[in-house]
KEDREN-732983 format. One line per field, with one value per residue (C-alpha): residue in three letters; x, y, z; residue number from 1. Coordinates in nm, 3 decimals. Layout:
# residues N
fise: (ALA,...)
px: (X,...)
py: (Y,...)
pz: (Z,...)
drense: (NUM,...)
# end
This chain:
# residues 677
fise: (MET,PHE,PHE,ASN,LEU,HIS,HIS,PHE,ARG,LEU,PHE,THR,GLU,THR,THR,TYR,THR,TYR,TYR,GLN,LYS,ILE,LEU,LYS,LEU,ALA,ILE,ALA,LEU,SER,ILE,LEU,ILE,LEU,THR,ASN,LEU,LEU,PHE,PRO,ASN,ILE,THR,PHE,ALA,GLN,GLU,LEU,ASN,GLN,LYS,SER,PHE,ILE,THR,HIS,PRO,LEU,ASN,PRO,LEU,THR,GLU,THR,GLU,ILE,THR,THR,ALA,VAL,GLU,VAL,LEU,LYS,ARG,GLU,LYS,ARG,LEU,SER,GLU,LYS,ALA,PHE,PHE,SER,MET,ILE,THR,LEU,GLN,GLU,PRO,ASP,LYS,LYS,GLN,VAL,LEU,ASN,PHE,GLN,PRO,GLY,GLN,LYS,PHE,THR,ARG,ARG,VAL,PHE,LEU,GLN,VAL,TYR,ASP,ARG,GLU,HIS,ASN,LYS,THR,PHE,THR,ALA,THR,VAL,ASP,LEU,ILE,THR,LYS,THR,LEU,THR,ASN,TRP,GLU,GLU,ILE,PRO,HIS,VAL,GLN,PRO,ALA,ILE,LEU,PRO,ALA,ASP,ASP,GLN,ILE,ALA,ARG,GLU,VAL,VAL,LYS,SER,ASP,PRO,ARG,TRP,GLN,GLN,ALA,MET,GLU,LYS,ARG,GLY,ILE,LYS,ASP,PHE,ASN,GLN,ILE,GLN,ILE,SER,CYS,TRP,GLY,ALA,GLY,ILE,LEU,THR,PRO,SER,GLU,ALA,LYS,ASN,GLY,HIS,ARG,ILE,CYS,ARG,ALA,LEU,SER,TYR,TYR,GLN,GLY,LYS,HIS,TRP,ASN,TYR,PHE,SER,ARG,PRO,ILE,GLU,GLY,VAL,LEU,VAL,THR,VAL,ASP,LEU,ASN,LYS,GLU,GLU,VAL,SER,SER,PHE,VAL,ASP,HIS,GLY,VAL,VAL,PRO,ILE,SER,GLN,GLU,ASN,TRP,ASP,TYR,ASP,ILE,LYS,ALA,PHE,ASN,LYS,LEU,THR,PRO,PRO,PRO,LYS,PRO,LEU,LYS,ILE,ILE,GLN,PRO,GLU,GLY,THR,THR,PHE,LYS,ILE,GLN,GLY,ASN,GLU,ILE,THR,TRP,GLN,GLY,TRP,GLN,PHE,ARG,TYR,LEU,MET,HIS,PRO,ARG,GLU,GLY,LEU,VAL,LEU,TYR,LEU,VAL,LYS,TYR,ASN,ASP,GLY,GLU,LYS,ILE,ARG,PRO,VAL,LEU,TYR,ARG,GLY,SER,LEU,SER,GLU,MET,ALA,VAL,PRO,TYR,GLY,ASP,PRO,ASN,PRO,ASN,TRP,SER,PHE,ARG,ASN,ALA,PHE,ASP,VAL,GLY,GLU,TYR,ASN,ILE,GLY,LEU,LEU,ALA,ASN,GLN,LEU,LYS,LEU,GLY,GLN,GLU,ILE,PRO,GLU,ASN,GLY,VAL,LEU,LEU,ASN,ALA,THR,PHE,ALA,ASN,GLY,GLU,GLY,GLU,PRO,TYR,THR,MET,PRO,GLY,VAL,ILE,GLY,ILE,TYR,GLU,ARG,ASP,ASN,GLY,VAL,LEU,TRP,LYS,HIS,PHE,ASP,PHE,ASN,SER,GLN,LYS,ASN,TYR,VAL,ARG,ARG,ASN,ARG,GLU,LEU,VAL,MET,LYS,MET,ILE,THR,THR,VAL,ASP,ASN,TYR,ASP,TYR,THR,LEU,ASN,TRP,ILE,PHE,HIS,GLN,ASP,GLY,THR,LEU,GLU,ILE,GLU,ASN,GLU,LEU,SER,GLY,ILE,VAL,LEU,ALA,GLN,GLY,THR,SER,ASP,GLU,LYS,GLN,SER,SER,ASN,TYR,LEU,GLY,ARG,LEU,LEU,ALA,LYS,ASN,ILE,PHE,GLY,VAL,ASN,HIS,GLN,HIS,PHE,PHE,ASN,TYR,ARG,LEU,ASP,LEU,ASP,VAL,ASP,GLY,GLN,ASN,ASN,ASN,VAL,MET,GLU,MET,ASN,VAL,ASN,ALA,LEU,PRO,ILE,SER,GLU,GLN,ASN,PRO,LEU,GLY,ASN,ALA,ILE,THR,VAL,GLU,ASP,THR,LEU,LEU,LYS,THR,GLU,THR,GLU,ALA,VAL,ARG,ASP,ALA,ASP,ILE,LYS,HIS,SER,ARG,GLU,TRP,MET,ILE,THR,SER,ALA,ASP,LYS,LYS,ASN,HIS,LEU,GLY,VAL,ALA,PRO,ALA,TYR,ILE,LEU,ILE,PRO,GLY,ALA,ASN,THR,ILE,LEU,TYR,ALA,VAL,GLU,GLY,ALA,LYS,ILE,ARG,LYS,LYS,ALA,GLY,PHE,ALA,THR,HIS,HIS,PHE,TRP,VAL,THR,LYS,TYR,LYS,THR,ASP,GLU,MET,TYR,ALA,GLY,GLY,ASP,TYR,PRO,ASN,GLN,THR,SER,LEU,GLY,GLU,GLY,LEU,PRO,LYS,TYR,ILE,ALA,ASP,ASN,GLU,SER,LEU,GLU,ASN,GLU,ASP,ILE,VAL,VAL,TRP,TYR,THR,MET,GLY,MET,THR,HIS,VAL,PRO,ARG,PRO,GLU,ASP,TRP,PRO,VAL,MET,PRO,ARG,HIS,GLN,VAL,SER,PHE,LYS,LEU,MET,PRO,ARG,GLY,PHE,PHE,LYS,ARG,ASN,PRO,ALA,ILE,ASN,LEU,GLY,GLU)
px: (-11.821,-12.001,-11.766,-11.890,-11.708,-11.719,-11.529,-11.280,-11.235,-11.156,-10.921,-10.741,-10.721,-10.598,-10.330,-10.185,-10.171,-9.982,-9.749,-9.703,-9.607,-9.371,-9.208,-9.168,-9.003,-8.756,-8.670,-8.596,-8.396,-8.188,-8.110,-8.026,-7.783,-7.632,-7.590,-7.393,-7.178,-7.080,-7.073,-6.991,-6.895,-7.242,-7.479,-7.766,-7.900,-7.896,-8.066,-8.331,-8.364,-8.401,-8.671,-8.868,-8.851,-8.664,-8.882,-8.802,-8.458,-8.600,-8.690,-8.562,-8.241,-8.325,-8.131,-7.957,-7.846,-7.695,-7.519,-7.361,-7.246,-7.080,-6.924,-6.790,-6.623,-6.478,-6.338,-6.183,-6.082,-5.908,-6.092,-5.962,-6.107,-6.235,-6.388,-6.758,-7.029,-7.194,-7.423,-7.541,-7.813,-7.931,-7.702,-7.963,-7.943,-7.922,-8.254,-8.280,-8.256,-8.524,-8.765,-8.684,-8.751,-9.003,-9.148,-8.936,-8.608,-8.296,-8.151,-7.850,-7.840,-7.578,-7.517,-7.356,-7.131,-6.997,-6.694,-6.525,-6.198,-6.169,-5.806,-5.650,-5.940,-6.045,-6.370,-6.421,-6.712,-6.774,-7.005,-7.069,-7.244,-7.492,-7.522,-7.170,-7.075,-6.789,-6.653,-6.688,-6.570,-6.361,-6.248,-6.119,-6.307,-6.041,-6.111,-6.463,-6.668,-6.957,-7.264,-7.272,-7.350,-7.421,-7.074,-6.983,-7.227,-7.077,-6.737,-6.840,-7.008,-6.707,-6.457,-6.665,-6.748,-6.391,-6.259,-6.153,-6.236,-6.582,-6.613,-6.512,-6.759,-7.050,-6.949,-6.914,-7.288,-7.361,-7.378,-7.191,-7.375,-7.242,-7.480,-7.757,-7.626,-7.698,-7.465,-7.570,-7.341,-7.374,-7.224,-6.933,-7.099,-6.866,-6.521,-6.229,-5.917,-5.725,-6.011,-6.015,-5.654,-5.643,-5.903,-5.975,-6.344,-6.489,-6.823,-6.955,-7.094,-7.379,-7.473,-7.796,-7.892,-8.167,-8.208,-8.526,-8.709,-8.688,-8.742,-8.354,-8.396,-8.553,-8.238,-7.947,-7.610,-7.569,-7.224,-7.034,-6.939,-6.698,-6.532,-6.463,-6.171,-6.334,-6.013,-5.778,-6.089,-5.990,-6.137,-5.970,-6.151,-6.344,-6.530,-6.718,-6.856,-6.992,-7.279,-7.628,-7.929,-8.085,-8.467,-8.604,-8.943,-9.105,-9.139,-9.196,-9.524,-9.702,-10.040,-9.905,-9.709,-10.015,-10.301,-10.586,-10.660,-10.893,-11.097,-11.006,-11.264,-11.506,-11.381,-11.337,-11.308,-11.174,-11.273,-11.292,-11.510,-11.469,-11.078,-10.859,-10.891,-10.511,-10.316,-9.975,-9.764,-9.429,-9.315,-9.546,-9.852,-10.176,-10.455,-10.726,-10.532,-10.193,-9.933,-9.578,-9.279,-9.120,-8.795,-8.663,-8.325,-8.077,-7.987,-8.305,-8.563,-8.897,-8.827,-9.069,-9.005,-9.193,-9.488,-9.742,-10.112,-10.348,-10.572,-10.808,-10.631,-10.280,-10.019,-9.824,-9.531,-9.490,-9.200,-8.907,-8.772,-8.881,-8.691,-8.610,-8.260,-8.113,-8.234,-8.051,-8.153,-7.944,-7.975,-7.963,-7.758,-7.385,-7.279,-6.982,-7.169,-7.458,-7.336,-7.219,-7.561,-7.667,-7.770,-7.789,-8.027,-8.041,-7.656,-7.510,-7.769,-7.913,-8.287,-8.391,-8.202,-8.376,-8.707,-8.975,-9.187,-9.548,-9.843,-10.200,-10.429,-10.155,-9.930,-10.150,-10.501,-10.671,-10.764,-10.384,-10.123,-9.774,-9.490,-9.125,-8.790,-8.438,-8.132,-7.784,-7.608,-7.223,-7.125,-7.280,-7.538,-7.884,-8.205,-8.556,-8.739,-9.107,-9.380,-9.147,-9.391,-9.768,-10.002,-10.375,-10.662,-10.839,-11.145,-11.063,-11.404,-11.543,-11.357,-11.607,-11.962,-12.242,-12.591,-12.808,-13.096,-13.289,-13.296,-13.271,-12.997,-12.677,-12.366,-12.095,-11.785,-11.609,-11.240,-11.027,-10.678,-10.384,-10.116,-9.779,-9.587,-9.263,-9.155,-8.798,-8.669,-8.322,-8.234,-8.500,-8.694,-8.961,-9.018,-9.298,-9.270,-9.594,-9.656,-10.021,-10.179,-10.499,-10.787,-10.762,-10.400,-10.224,-9.922,-9.867,-9.551,-9.590,-9.359,-9.477,-9.259,-9.302,-9.079,-8.910,-8.764,-8.380,-8.367,-8.107,-8.060,-8.085,-8.103,-8.401,-8.743,-8.918,-8.907,-8.621,-8.518,-8.318,-8.409,-8.254,-8.551,-8.822,-8.861,-9.041,-9.053,-8.859,-8.484,-8.566,-8.505,-8.603,-8.368,-8.480,-8.388,-8.516,-8.594,-8.512,-8.615,-8.507,-8.663,-8.503,-8.765,-8.666,-8.957,-9.056,-9.383,-9.515,-9.157,-8.813,-8.791,-8.892,-8.884,-8.923,-9.129,-9.187,-9.523,-9.575,-9.905,-9.910,-10.143,-10.176,-10.166,-10.485,-10.490,-10.724,-10.698,-10.739,-10.967,-11.099,-10.738,-10.878,-10.673,-10.471,-10.221,-9.996,-9.633,-9.464,-9.100,-8.872,-8.576,-8.327,-8.005,-7.912,-7.817,-8.132,-8.355,-8.226,-8.541,-8.734,-9.092,-9.272,-9.628,-9.648,-9.667,-9.820,-9.498,-9.518,-9.298,-9.417,-9.252,-9.375,-9.338,-9.102,-9.231,-9.595,-9.903,-10.236,-10.587,-10.568,-10.238,-10.068,-9.754,-9.911,-9.754,-9.715,-9.678,-9.513,-9.732,-9.519,-9.702,-9.579,-9.217,-8.933,-8.588,-8.255,-8.191,-7.816,-7.656,-7.450,-7.110,-7.228,-7.050,-7.377,-7.485,-7.202,-7.250,-7.628,-7.619,-7.950,-8.120,-8.037,-8.294,-8.632,-8.616,-8.334,-8.314,-8.045,-7.976,-7.996,-7.697,-7.673,-7.412,-7.599,-7.819,-7.771,-7.862,-7.573,-7.328,-7.254,-7.067,-7.214,-7.043,-6.736,-6.747,-6.590,-6.808,-7.001,-7.089,-7.413,-7.637,-7.392,-7.121,-7.389,-7.497,-7.146,-7.120,-7.454,-7.590,-7.875,-8.230,-8.419,-8.566,-8.381,-8.435,-8.415,-8.410,-8.596,-8.505,-8.737,-8.658,-8.909,-8.844,-9.018,-8.890,-8.940,-8.979,-9.043,-9.342,-9.448,-9.726,-9.442,-9.319,-9.255,-9.366,-9.427,-9.760,-9.757,-9.590,-9.617,-9.488,-9.578,-9.599,-9.805,-9.743,-10.050,-10.144,-10.201,-10.302,-10.200,-10.552,-10.851,-11.077,-11.099,-10.990,-11.218,-11.528,-11.550,-11.554,-11.855,-12.095)
py: (11.081,11.396,11.687,12.054,12.397,12.434,12.103,12.236,12.544,12.383,12.125,12.407,12.636,12.319,12.219,12.574,12.607,12.292,12.386,12.704,12.534,12.316,12.602,12.797,12.474,12.460,12.802,12.783,12.462,12.618,12.919,12.691,12.505,12.803,12.964,12.657,12.651,13.007,13.069,12.712,12.869,13.021,12.767,12.866,12.515,12.470,12.823,12.725,12.397,12.556,12.835,12.580,12.285,12.383,12.650,12.615,12.570,12.253,12.079,11.736,11.674,11.564,11.287,11.571,11.753,11.423,11.351,11.714,11.690,11.370,11.497,11.815,11.610,11.381,11.643,11.838,11.523,11.232,10.945,10.604,10.302,10.172,10.470,10.482,10.730,10.627,10.934,11.185,11.434,11.785,12.022,12.194,12.570,12.813,12.795,13.184,13.181,12.916,13.102,13.439,13.285,13.433,13.278,13.392,13.489,13.334,13.090,12.857,12.514,12.261,11.898,11.707,11.404,11.150,10.942,10.641,10.547,10.178,10.157,10.403,10.369,10.735,10.925,11.249,11.497,11.740,12.008,12.101,12.432,12.348,12.714,12.757,12.385,12.407,12.214,12.442,12.214,11.890,11.764,11.451,11.302,11.116,10.805,10.752,10.493,10.538,10.323,9.971,9.945,9.676,9.664,9.576,9.280,9.154,9.153,8.988,8.705,8.628,8.643,8.428,8.164,8.131,8.096,7.739,7.746,7.869,7.596,7.334,7.460,7.437,7.081,6.982,7.073,6.847,7.151,7.095,7.346,7.670,7.835,7.730,7.984,8.338,8.579,8.895,9.170,9.361,9.667,9.602,9.724,9.833,9.753,9.559,9.763,9.613,9.661,10.033,10.068,9.905,10.147,9.903,9.900,9.569,9.400,9.092,8.821,8.590,8.275,8.133,7.789,7.848,7.507,7.460,7.728,8.112,8.225,8.155,8.371,8.075,7.869,8.048,7.863,7.949,7.993,8.066,8.457,8.599,8.935,9.064,9.321,9.505,9.681,9.370,9.173,8.896,8.732,8.892,8.675,8.356,8.176,7.859,7.777,7.420,7.279,7.372,7.221,7.409,7.417,7.165,7.311,7.507,7.874,8.042,8.198,8.176,7.997,7.693,7.620,7.571,7.310,7.509,7.851,8.119,8.225,8.590,8.868,9.025,9.310,9.619,9.919,10.252,10.505,10.878,10.912,11.313,11.270,11.348,11.645,11.685,11.877,11.814,12.069,11.968,11.833,12.072,11.925,12.108,11.963,12.073,12.367,12.214,12.271,12.104,12.003,11.659,11.517,11.137,11.163,10.849,10.823,10.939,10.854,11.054,11.408,11.692,12.062,12.374,12.240,12.509,12.578,12.824,12.922,13.125,13.465,13.364,13.075,13.006,12.801,12.484,12.245,12.372,12.012,11.671,11.329,11.001,11.085,10.755,10.412,10.155,9.808,9.653,9.275,9.128,8.827,8.860,8.573,8.763,8.622,8.841,9.121,9.308,9.318,9.673,9.793,10.165,10.121,10.498,10.569,10.234,10.116,10.430,10.360,10.582,10.352,10.062,10.189,9.967,10.015,10.045,9.921,10.056,9.805,9.660,9.874,10.190,10.176,10.208,10.577,10.667,10.838,10.702,10.915,10.858,10.933,11.013,10.856,10.753,10.440,10.362,10.466,10.801,10.702,10.851,10.621,10.673,10.468,10.427,10.450,10.460,10.722,10.686,10.958,10.904,10.999,10.740,10.761,10.726,10.727,11.051,11.374,11.542,11.505,11.620,11.526,11.808,11.688,12.014,12.052,11.689,11.787,11.548,11.736,11.505,11.527,11.241,11.213,11.251,11.193,11.255,10.985,11.010,10.675,10.516,10.153,10.045,9.681,9.651,9.273,9.081,9.387,9.602,9.956,10.186,10.574,10.755,11.123,11.151,11.495,11.550,11.816,11.956,12.060,11.779,11.621,11.242,11.057,10.683,10.367,10.050,9.728,9.404,9.161,8.853,8.839,8.788,8.427,8.236,7.878,7.634,7.267,7.341,7.211,7.305,7.639,7.619,7.834,8.073,8.420,8.589,8.522,8.285,7.993,8.085,7.724,7.402,7.508,7.875,8.111,8.477,8.709,8.988,9.306,9.676,9.920,10.294,10.569,10.932,11.187,11.537,11.791,12.159,12.333,12.687,12.749,13.057,13.161,13.093,13.225,12.958,12.841,12.495,12.400,12.082,12.010,11.788,11.692,11.644,11.575,11.792,11.650,11.659,11.991,12.262,12.401,12.043,11.861,11.593,11.529,11.562,11.880,11.830,12.092,12.142,12.282,12.431,12.457,12.640,12.438,12.716,12.498,12.218,12.001,12.096,11.980,11.613,11.458,11.126,11.037,11.010,10.837,10.939,11.300,11.283,11.439,11.653,11.919,12.231,12.448,12.795,13.123,13.345,13.683,13.635,13.605,13.470,13.629,13.486,13.627,13.290,13.214,12.994,12.648,12.283,12.016,11.671,11.410,11.087,10.750,10.415,10.391,10.201,10.267,10.125,9.829,9.792,9.888,10.191,10.098,9.912,10.041,10.051,10.330,10.543,10.474,10.519,10.782,10.932,10.630,10.685,10.965,11.036,11.393,11.640,12.008,12.182,12.522,12.499,12.447,12.353,12.052,11.876,11.668,11.304,11.184,10.903,11.127,11.170,10.832,10.579,10.283,10.181,10.511,10.608,10.624,10.920,11.088,11.268,11.414,11.388,11.608,11.864,11.946,11.962,12.321,12.359,12.665,12.859,12.754,13.079,13.263,13.094,12.858,12.515,12.158,11.897,11.533,11.267,10.913,10.659,10.284,9.936,9.639,9.324,8.999,8.763,8.531,8.241,8.455,8.664,8.381,8.324,8.680,8.932,9.103,9.477,9.650,10.023,10.319,10.699,11.044,11.352,11.720,11.893,12.246,12.414,12.793,12.796,12.830,13.037,12.762,12.394,12.444,12.156,12.354,12.492,12.160,12.128,11.835)
pz: (2.561,2.667,2.667,2.655,2.632,3.016,3.068,2.801,2.966,3.330,3.141,2.977,3.307,3.521,3.260,3.232,3.608,3.641,3.372,3.551,3.880,3.669,3.519,3.863,4.015,3.712,3.740,4.116,4.071,3.792,4.018,4.308,4.082,3.928,4.260,4.396,4.102,4.103,4.479,4.625,4.979,5.010,5.176,4.981,4.961,5.315,5.382,5.152,5.313,5.641,5.526,5.344,5.599,5.913,6.073,6.417,6.636,6.774,6.443,6.432,6.184,5.846,5.680,5.443,5.775,5.915,5.574,5.560,5.901,5.852,5.542,5.701,6.007,5.763,5.557,5.837,6.053,5.955,6.109,6.158,5.974,6.301,6.407,6.426,6.517,6.862,6.837,6.605,6.716,6.713,6.920,7.111,7.064,7.350,7.570,7.580,7.189,7.168,7.413,7.228,6.884,6.668,6.336,6.053,6.232,6.164,6.398,6.430,6.331,6.468,6.507,6.777,6.697,6.901,6.750,6.896,6.778,6.846,6.715,6.952,7.210,7.207,7.235,7.057,7.041,6.755,6.649,6.300,6.197,5.906,5.802,5.744,5.685,5.941,6.209,6.526,6.782,6.801,7.153,7.289,7.611,7.787,7.990,7.875,7.681,7.464,7.467,7.369,6.987,6.729,6.631,6.976,6.972,6.648,6.780,7.103,6.930,6.689,6.964,7.256,6.978,6.849,7.216,7.275,7.644,7.578,7.300,7.551,7.823,7.558,7.473,7.845,7.848,7.531,7.290,6.966,6.732,6.829,6.571,6.815,7.095,7.126,7.258,7.462,7.510,7.827,7.944,8.199,8.521,8.819,8.679,8.857,8.971,8.698,8.425,8.552,8.526,8.169,8.027,7.741,7.594,7.748,7.755,7.959,7.706,7.826,7.649,7.595,7.408,7.143,7.001,6.808,7.013,6.945,7.308,7.402,7.728,7.871,7.829,7.997,8.003,8.369,8.520,8.210,8.193,7.904,7.921,7.594,7.524,7.232,7.128,7.120,6.999,7.233,7.551,7.858,8.123,8.113,8.388,8.425,8.754,8.653,8.431,8.556,8.394,8.085,8.072,7.829,7.821,7.533,7.647,7.318,7.445,7.136,7.102,6.934,7.244,7.468,7.433,7.603,7.472,7.598,7.322,7.227,7.333,7.080,6.862,7.034,6.782,6.887,6.621,6.566,6.273,6.254,6.296,6.568,6.808,6.833,6.556,6.430,6.245,6.196,6.536,6.746,6.859,6.992,7.195,7.435,7.541,7.543,7.303,7.295,7.053,7.076,6.934,6.935,7.076,7.003,7.381,7.555,7.323,7.309,7.454,7.509,7.469,7.509,7.688,7.743,7.835,7.683,7.954,7.735,7.799,7.723,7.631,7.971,8.000,8.226,8.117,7.881,7.833,7.968,7.926,8.068,8.176,8.298,8.434,8.652,8.691,8.975,9.037,9.385,9.360,9.497,9.267,9.045,8.728,8.830,9.059,8.742,8.634,8.693,8.357,8.300,7.975,7.882,7.883,7.814,7.546,7.374,7.425,7.134,6.882,7.033,6.989,6.843,6.529,6.643,6.489,6.488,6.681,6.874,7.071,6.960,6.929,6.590,6.626,6.679,6.456,6.395,6.362,6.226,6.348,6.160,6.304,6.188,6.216,6.328,5.981,6.003,5.747,5.810,5.807,5.897,6.159,6.068,6.337,6.660,6.835,6.877,6.961,7.041,7.228,7.487,7.718,8.080,8.254,8.420,8.442,8.658,8.762,8.992,9.026,9.156,9.362,9.343,8.979,8.890,8.640,8.580,8.494,8.382,8.126,8.008,8.069,7.737,7.732,7.486,7.523,7.339,7.354,7.259,7.322,7.345,7.388,7.581,7.550,7.731,7.874,7.698,7.840,7.734,7.816,7.816,7.828,7.926,7.902,8.074,8.030,8.388,8.314,8.453,8.296,8.370,8.317,8.305,8.237,8.147,8.189,8.005,7.822,7.966,8.332,8.301,8.393,8.586,8.533,8.831,8.913,9.132,9.019,9.342,9.524,9.789,10.071,9.826,9.940,9.661,9.438,9.327,9.119,8.794,8.627,8.645,8.635,8.586,8.870,8.878,9.075,9.276,9.117,9.088,8.826,8.864,8.613,8.662,8.460,8.406,8.408,8.315,8.470,8.372,8.559,8.438,8.345,8.419,8.764,9.018,9.380,9.518,9.809,9.994,10.121,10.432,10.591,10.951,11.222,11.537,11.898,12.090,12.279,12.369,12.017,11.886,12.146,11.902,11.766,11.403,11.287,10.965,10.879,10.575,10.615,10.317,10.334,10.084,9.964,9.944,9.802,9.579,9.881,10.067,9.812,9.786,9.948,9.936,9.911,10.265,10.267,10.622,10.536,10.191,10.080,9.739,9.592,9.461,9.168,9.224,9.024,9.204,9.057,8.982,9.188,9.123,9.174,9.540,9.605,9.607,9.349,9.076,9.075,8.948,9.220,9.168,9.305,9.352,9.252,9.375,9.446,9.648,9.782,9.653,9.865,9.804,10.140,10.231,10.109,9.810,9.468,9.302,9.538,9.423,9.040,9.051,9.296,9.142,9.274,9.662,9.655,9.489,9.453,9.342,9.214,9.041,8.909,8.523,8.339,7.970,8.029,8.307,8.121,8.263,8.621,8.583,8.404,8.031,8.004,8.229,8.029,8.228,8.425,8.752,9.051,9.183,8.823,8.743,9.021,9.287,9.113,9.005,9.353,9.495,9.461,9.641,9.441,9.548,9.402,9.512,9.207,8.983,8.656,8.810,8.687,8.889,8.862,8.993,9.044,9.053,9.098,9.151,9.326,9.130,9.328,9.026,9.039,8.802,8.651,8.527,8.294,8.009,7.918,8.195,8.220,8.225,8.536,8.578,8.770,8.718,8.873,8.797,8.752,8.863,8.867,9.205,9.192,8.802,8.707,8.856,8.865,8.713,8.346,8.251,8.352,8.010,7.820,7.589,7.643)
drense: (1,2,3,4,5,6,7,8,9,10,11,12,13,14,15,16,17,18,19,20,21,22,23,24,25,26,27,28,29,30,31,32,33,34,35,36,37,38,39,40,41,42,43,44,45,46,47,48,49,50,51,52,53,54,55,56,57,58,59,60,61,62,63,64,65,66,67,68,69,70,71,72,73,74,75,76,77,78,79,80,81,82,83,84,85,86,87,88,89,90,91,92,93,94,95,96,97,98,99,100,101,102,103,104,105,106,107,108,109,110,111,112,113,114,115,116,117,118,119,120,121,122,123,124,125,126,127,128,129,130,131,132,133,134,135,136,137,138,139,140,141,142,143,144,145,146,147,148,149,150,151,152,153,154,155,156,157,158,159,160,161,162,163,164,165,166,167,168,169,170,171,172,173,174,175,176,177,178,179,180,181,182,183,184,185,186,187,188,189,190,191,192,193,194,195,196,197,198,199,200,201,202,203,204,205,206,207,208,209,210,211,212,213,214,215,216,217,218,219,220,221,222,223,224,225,226,227,228,229,230,231,232,233,234,235,236,237,238,239,240,241,242,243,244,245,246,247,248,249,250,251,252,253,254,255,256,257,258,259,260,261,262,263,264,265,266,267,268,269,270,271,272,273,274,275,276,277,278,279,280,281,282,283,284,285,286,287,288,289,290,291,292,293,294,295,296,297,298,299,300,301,302,303,304,305,306,307,308,309,310,311,312,313,314,315,316,317,318,319,320,321,322,323,324,325,326,327,328,329,330,331,332,333,334,335,336,337,338,339,340,341,342,343,344,345,346,347,348,349,350,351,352,353,354,355,356,357,358,359,360,361,362,363,364,365,366,367,368,369,370,371,372,373,374,375,376,377,378,379,380,381,382,383,384,385,386,387,388,389,390,391,392,393,394,395,396,397,398,399,400,401,402,403,404,405,406,407,408,409,410,411,412,413,414,415,416,417,418,419,420,421,422,423,424,425,426,427,428,429,430,431,432,433,434,435,436,437,438,439,440,441,442,443,444,445,446,447,448,449,450,451,452,453,454,455,456,457,458,459,460,461,462,463,464,465,466,467,468,469,470,471,472,473,474,475,476,477,478,479,480,481,482,483,484,485,486,487,488,489,490,491,492,493,494,495,496,497,498,499,500,501,502,503,504,505,506,507,508,509,510,511,512,513,514,515,516,517,518,519,520,521,522,523,524,525,526,527,528,529,530,531,532,533,534,535,536,537,538,539,540,541,542,543,544,545,546,547,548,549,550,551,552,553,554,555,556,557,558,559,560,561,562,563,564,565,566,567,568,569,570,571,572,573,574,575,576,577,578,579,580,581,582,583,584,585,586,587,588,589,590,591,592,593,594,595,596,597,598,599,600,601,602,603,604,605,606,607,608,609,610,611,612,613,614,615,616,617,618,619,620,621,622,623,624,625,626,627,628,629,630,631,632,633,634,635,636,637,638,639,640,641,642,643,644,645,646,647,648,649,650,651,652,653,654,655,656,657,658,659,660,661,662,663,664,665,666,667,668,669,670,671,672,673,674,675,676,677)
# end
């Protein structure tokens, strides 16, 4: 082996450097241990961890921080053996503190914990200060129920399957092996007067026959509905409306179930040989002028913070915080076995905790990057979910183009987009949440729906005159239903002082000033108060809403702005007087604006599971505060009406709904002009 003096010198220097690092680390650990032994009340370890890893007030919680918070709470409060943690997440710091934060500054670090005591049917919230390791708040929240959790599913399964009435109903349908039946635990929906008065935690249990196939959603045991009292762990109500045929076909939707297969297309590889254009540092992402932070929230899922744009001269704020605030999925069948089905998927089920693990080349293209998230289970134990967020660049055709006939030059730029994605599965449906950043300064929010239509068992094998839906297959009926998504958008367009304008396009009548009748005008209306700002989309007037700076002007003397451009939308078809209109008040209008308040976070209220009616946005606007020159929050509801079709079965092709936040007068010119070829 050839080994000269130069190699020996390199080896010696490298070894020396290596041992120097080991020695420094050992000294640091010794100091840390000694300090904790001598001064146990000084949170030196936590401060060292914060300085080393927690560099910003909006950094996600670590597993160590979750463990610390739970230990502090258990030390300060004696919890029941049946208590569980329905939510543990970062207690978001004060907005002003975040906006004024400078690297290297000290900042608060707190954890929010939601605790449900099943034994006493009580819900508590707590706040733990991680710096001082103290419990700074403990409060009982009366008459509320947190979201449905795995512990509820387990109780419901055991209670239902041990009930003699349910067993008899299954045997009446020829089912003797109860292990072949899947139980789905649904939120209670709108309560009966007796249920509301009782105040116990309940769920509605649906039954599906799995048999020898794995897609049990295709075999609903129709007519049987069990309401489970989760506190008493017993059946509080049992209904059997009679035997309905169960589909006997194989709807497992894998290739083995079908005789004729379409050959797969030839491989399409998406590669970036020089790496990605976006950069990730901690939980901050920068790309093509954009910069923002992200967190995975156990309830809301993917949340974006501090969305800004670098226009070449300065970094300008656009959106402080954006998230899916709530969903409502009302079904349009008045049968009592179905009319309770109006799931609030965000607040009743915690879509963040139901996030899918994504895979490159499947949900995310090969050039993407997968990011992890840290959560806590019902026992308060932290765990890391790998690959629940995907981020990638994609090509979407031409961004801008012009062919100059005089010079015979062709000017063109390809349209590159940055997509940040999460997918959550709530029982039968799969929802994709996409935040799409464009090079022209536009931010697009797009939701995709797939999964399995919630099937209703039927004796029909041919389409009948039933107007409540459509037959999907023999003995399988798709009920008409709707999906509503409300986004909470804490917009800070060029700063916190904003106004809201409504833009309506109008045609002028024929007159001396408009002899050909071709004049098109735009009317801008200032929305001055919260009740004035409850508005609806209007295709007749190409209605859009403009969030403008209240204290700045652009080079043309106009307030810089971002406009909310609706995509496809629908109205809530439940009629006036329907209780779902009061529970899902946010779905009765498309556009809402409120003055910023830290405790107004959820369009359907903080606790939509078994809630009283009228919570959320209707309450937030009841004081009708001024919106002029204020820090405002925009709430936008987009929806789709689903009349199921056979092509949606057995698994539904992607449906999508979206809206855009597009700059208007925010830039001096097209910001994509400066893109290199």
